[in-house]
Structure formats: C-alpha cells, structure tokens
VOMI-753347 format. One line per 8 residues: number of its first residue (from 1); their letters; for each residue z, y, x of C-alpha. Coordinates in steps of 0.5 Angstrom, whole numbers, plus 500, padded with zeros to 3 digits. Layout:
% VOMI-753347
NUM	A	Z:Y:X  ...
//
This chain:
% VOMI-753347
1	MITAQTRV	510:248:146  509:242:152  511:247:157  517:250:154  524:248:156  531:249:153  535:253:158  542:254:158
9	TLGDSILG	546:260:161  552:259:166  556:264:161  558:264:154  553:269:152  546:266:150  544:259:148  537:257:147
17	TPEYMSPE	530:258:150  529:266:152  521:266:151  522:266:143  528:271:143  528:277:140  529:284:144  536:285:140
25	QARGDEHI	538:278:141  536:279:149  540:285:149  546:282:145  546:287:139  552:286:134  548:286:128  542:281:128
33	DHRADLYS	538:280:121  532:276:119  527:280:123  529:276:129  526:270:126  520:274:124  519:276:132  520:269:134
41	AGVVLYEM	515:267:129  510:272:132  511:269:139  509:262:136  503:265:133  501:268:139  502:262:143  498:258:138
49	LTGRTPFR	492:263:139  493:264:147  496:257:149  502:261:152  508:265:150  507:273:151  513:273:157  513:268:162
57	ADTPSAVI	517:268:169  520:263:173  527:265:171  531:266:164  533:273:167  526:275:169  523:273:162  529:277:158
65	HQILNTDA	527:283:163  520:282:160  522:282:153  526:288:153  521:292:158  514:290:157  509:290:151  506:283:150
73	PEPRTFNQ	499:283:152  493:283:147  492:276:145  484:277:147  486:278:154  487:271:155  482:268:149  476:273:147
81	GVDPVLAS	475:268:141  482:270:138  481:272:131  483:280:131  487:279:124  491:274:127  492:277:134  494:284:130
89	LALRLMAK	499:280:126  502:277:132  503:283:135  506:287:129  511:281:128  513:282:136  514:289:135  520:291:140
97	EPGNRLAS	524:295:134  526:291:128  524:297:124  517:296:126  516:289:124  514:287:117  520:287:113  520:280:111
105	AKEALTAL	516:273:111  513:275:104  510:281:107  507:277:113  504:272:108  501:277:104  498:281:110  495:274:112
113	ETGERVQV	492:272:106  489:279:105  485:278:112  485:285:114  488:287:121  495:290:120  497:296:124  500:295:131
121	PAPRRPRR	505:300:134  503:304:139  506:302:146  513:304:147  514:310:152  521:310:155  525:314:150  531:310:149
129	GLILAGLA	538:314:149  540:314:156  546:310:155  542:304:151  537:304:157  543:304:162  546:298:159  540:294:158
137	FVVVSVWV	538:295:166  545:293:168  545:287:164  538:285:166  540:287:174  546:282:173  542:277:171  537:277:176
145	LSWDRLRR	542:278:182  546:272:179  540:268:178  537:270:185  543:268:189  544:262:185  537:260:187  538:262:194
153	WLGGAAPG	544:258:195  541:252:192  535:253:197  540:253:203  540:260:204  547:264:203  548:270:199  547:276:204
161	DGAAPVIV	544:272:209  537:277:209  533:271:205  527:274:202  527:275:194  525:269:190  518:269:188  516:268:181
169	DVWTGDPD	509:269:180  503:269:185  495:271:183  489:273:187  484:279:187  486:285:184  481:288:186  480:284:193
177	VTNIWAKY	478:277:192  481:276:199  488:278:197  494:274:194  499:278:191  507:276:189  512:278:184  519:277:185
185	ADGTTSLF	525:276:181  528:283:183  521:286:179  518:288:185  510:286:187  507:286:194  501:283:198  503:276:200
193	HQFPREVE	497:275:204  490:277:206  485:273:208  479:275:213  473:279:209  469:273:209  474:269:205  474:268:198
201	TAHAELVH	480:266:194  479:262:188  486:261:186  493:261:188  499:257:186  507:257:186  509:250:188  516:248:188
209	LAGNGSLA	517:243:194  524:240:192  529:240:187  533:245:191  529:251:189  525:252:195  518:255:194  511:255:197
217	VAAALVAP	505:258:196  498:254:196  491:258:196  484:255:194  478:258:198  471:258:195  469:261:202  472:256:207
225	LAGESLFL	476:259:213  474:256:220  472:250:215  479:250:212  479:250:204  486:249:202  492:253:205  500:252:204
233	FDADGTER	505:258:206  512:258:206  515:263:201  516:268:207  509:268:208  509:264:214  503:259:214  505:252:214
241	WPMDLSDE	498:248:214  491:248:212  486:243:210  479:241:210  477:238:204  470:236:206  468:229:205  464:226:210
249	RQWPDCGP	461:220:206  454:219:204  453:220:196  447:218:193  441:222:192  444:227:197  443:230:204  448:230:210
257	PTQWNCRR	455:232:207  456:240:208  462:244:208  466:243:202  470:248:198  476:248:194  475:250:187  481:249:182
265	LAAANLDA	488:248:184  494:246:180  502:244:182  506:239:178  511:234:178  506:228:178  511:222:181  517:223:178
273	EPGEELLA	520:225:184  524:232:186  518:237:188  511:238:185  505:235:188  498:239:189  492:237:185  486:240:188
281	VAGDKNRY	479:240:186  473:241:192  466:240:192  460:240:196  457:247:196  450:245:195  450:239:191  454:235:186
289	PTRISIID	459:231:189  466:233:187  473:230:189  480:231:185  485:230:190  493:229:189  496:232:196  503:232:198
297	PRTQEVRS	505:239:200  511:237:204  507:232:208  500:234:207  498:227:205  492:226:201  496:220:196  489:219:192
305	TFRHPGGI	482:222:190  478:221:184  471:222:186  466:225:181  459:225:181  458:232:178  462:239:177  469:240:174
313	SGLRIEED	469:246:170  476:246:168  483:242:169  489:241:166  496:237:167  499:234:160  506:233:163  508:227:158
321	FFRGHRPA	502:224:156  504:217:158  510:213:156  516:214:160  514:221:160  509:220:165  503:226:166  496:225:165
329	ILAWGYNN	490:229:169  485:232:164  479:235:167  472:237:164  465:239:166  459:235:167  456:229:170  449:228:173
337	LLYCADDN	449:221:176  450:216:171  450:210:176  451:202:175  450:196:180  448:189:179  451:183:182  448:185:189
345	LRVERVRL	450:192:189  443:194:188  444:201:185  440:203:179  440:208:174  443:207:167  441:211:161  447:213:157
353	ADWTLVSV	445:220:154  438:224:153  440:229:158  439:230:165  446:233:166  451:231:161  458:234:159  464:230:160
361	MMVLDPNA	471:230:159  476:225:162  483:223:162  486:221:169  492:217:171  495:220:177  498:213:179  491:209:178
369	MDGMGPAC	485:214:180  483:212:187  476:211:188  469:213:185  468:213:177  466:212:173  462:206:176  461:199:176
377	GEVIPGVP	460:198:183  461:201:190  456:207:189  459:210:196  460:204:201  467:203:202  469:207:196  471:202:190
385	PAVPYAYA	470:204:183  475:207:179  476:206:172  479:213:168  484:212:163  479:215:158  472:218:160  467:221:155
393	FLNLPGTS	460:223:156  457:228:151  450:228:149  450:235:150  447:239:156  452:240:162  450:246:165  447:253:163
401	ATVYAGGG	441:252:167  434:249:165  435:241:163  430:236:161  431:231:155  430:224:157  427:226:164  421:229:160
409	TDRARQT	417:235:161  420:238:154  425:244:155  431:242:152  435:246:147  441:250:150  447:249:147
//
C-alpha cells in the first residue's frame, strides 16, 4: 500500500488505481457487479502475502495490459513461506472471468474458515472471440501509444522522431548473469546490455533522472569490471559512467583494502527534489567492511556514506517514514565488531551480545547518515561517528557459518 499511487487518466474513461482493477473494469464492460470487488479483495490479499501487487509496470496502460492478458504469478514465486490455502484463495478471487471467481463474499469467508485449498482456474488460453480480443487489443494499444508519446514529449523527444520506446522494467540474468534485460511500454522485451564473461551482475535498477520522464539503468556488479562495480546507462544503452566503490581506508582488524563489489542497489527520491537517487551497498569481497552510499546519478556525486562493520543482507526504502513525507532507509544483516572508544580514542571492544557475529537491524535518515556507525569515537581515522535513527543488536547469531558464544570454544546453537 505504501508504494501504490492513485492515477487519473487523461480522458473520462477510468478513475482510480489500475493495480486493483478487475479485468471487466479495465475492459470497460457495461455490466459490472460485486464480483469486481471480490477481484480487488483478491489483489489486496495477494499483496498482503507477497508484499507486492500481482501486476506492476511503469505506466497505467501497461498495468491494464497485464490485467487483461497475463495470469497472476503464483504468490510463492515471491515468498516461499506463503500459506498455500491463502495463496489459492487469492488466485481464485483474481480469476480473469467473473464466473470463475467465488460467487460471494460469504462463500469466500466460508472457504477461508475451512482451511482447505480452493480450486484455482487453469491458466487461460487465447480462446476469446475475435471481436472481443480485437477490441481489447485496440484499447490497450491506444493506451500504450498515447502514454508513450506523452512520456517522450515530456522527456524532450517529439512523437515520430525515432526515440526508443519507454523502458518499464529491467532485470538481470535469465539465464546468463552477465545480461541486463529490459521490458518496454509496447510490450516487447530485449537484451539491454551484456557485460564480459568475467563479470557477474547483482542487480539492475530503473532510475527516473528527473521529473520529465527521462530514464537511466543502473547495474551493480558482484565481480567488478576493471575495478568498477557500479554502472549507469542511458535509456538507449549508452554508458553514462562507471564507479569504483572501494574504500581505501584501513578498517580495524583488517588487512590492506581490496577491491570492493556492489552487492545491493535501489533507486528512490531521497531528497524531495525532482528525480531519484541511487542507494548502493558495497563491501570488501574478503572482509567485513560495508558501505551504504547515496549517489546522485546525474552528477556521479557521492552525497553521503554510512560505514557499517558487518554485512548487509537486505535493503528497503520507506518513502513516508519521517514527518514531512521524508523517506528512511531500512537495512538488516550482521555486525561483527562492537566497538567503542575512551576519551583518548583508544579503541576497545565492548561486549554487547553473547555472540561473535550478531544480527542487526537499522533505520537510517538519508539526511544524517554520513560516518561510521554505530560507534562512539573515530574507529577509522578521519571518519566521524554516525548515529543511526535506530539500530538494534539482536542476541542471535548473524551468520550461517560456525560461530562461538562469548568468545569461548563451545559451538553455538544455530538459529
């Protein structure tokens, strides 16, 4: 729900949020009944189970195209821990044809209370009448073309000037880890960029550079290319810049710095100004040091960096966490250097948990995260301590490797 945005079309045909719209509403059918509400309830249930709506795209027209023509992915595709009964109920409620859904809210409640899976309609085959299929195709095509032209115009490209189609999604792999693929507003998919064989891409992210629709594609590399681990490409595939995210500082209990890789990547508006910023997580490939950096993709400026003594395994941006609709950065992973310092900046270990490696969760304010944290002194010379908005040490092991409690020799119970 946090990421959902209400969109209004330019005409008088549809008003609302396309992600929750039933196929019959998207088609503009004349007779729509309560089963459209059941479909929307299924979308909400699906989102509660997976953290995302079943159909997502960059434009309302592309979302409607998916609603009309694509079956919702199995919820356990995104979350293997989803209860199979709830997953089957969500898919049944989201059946494309109203007659294939449960007949009423009461029937849905009964199915929920029985605790048994409901039968899910088989994936659809293209058996609709030619007239209906043709009308749906025309409606969707008009939506896509109109929105595409508007986006090109806002981005400075006039309709018919040969500009490339608008990218709506990017991803890596499938099957080669050196590949970056792109999906366009016209429904086509193509290879966007391929790195050399020695490179492995961790993630690709679509970046909105400004408020005028201009786009770029960022790529994070697990195996850096010529020392560079973060790349930005224009929407036409032209390389805009590469970056080396290595940190040359000497961290405690570490040898000489080695080549750092970029492990996680996100794009979001972190400063309330037009356009998005990149949030990159990079780390020493052999040791614990990790950095979380905010980077301006337009200028390649590193605006701030939070240095963390441990690994980061997950990253999320909450857009309206602070007052004034300011975002927060949520990260989690482990910490293996619990440091503090005395008045003479003599570094001392502080025992805050029973484990050598402990699980951690943190909330960072993008406007106040520059430095080393958590620390109460300059653990790294020249790097001031940074105080996270929130930081939790969990008295649990922070890795699946062998760890030892309290520095002793008894093997710790894995959790």
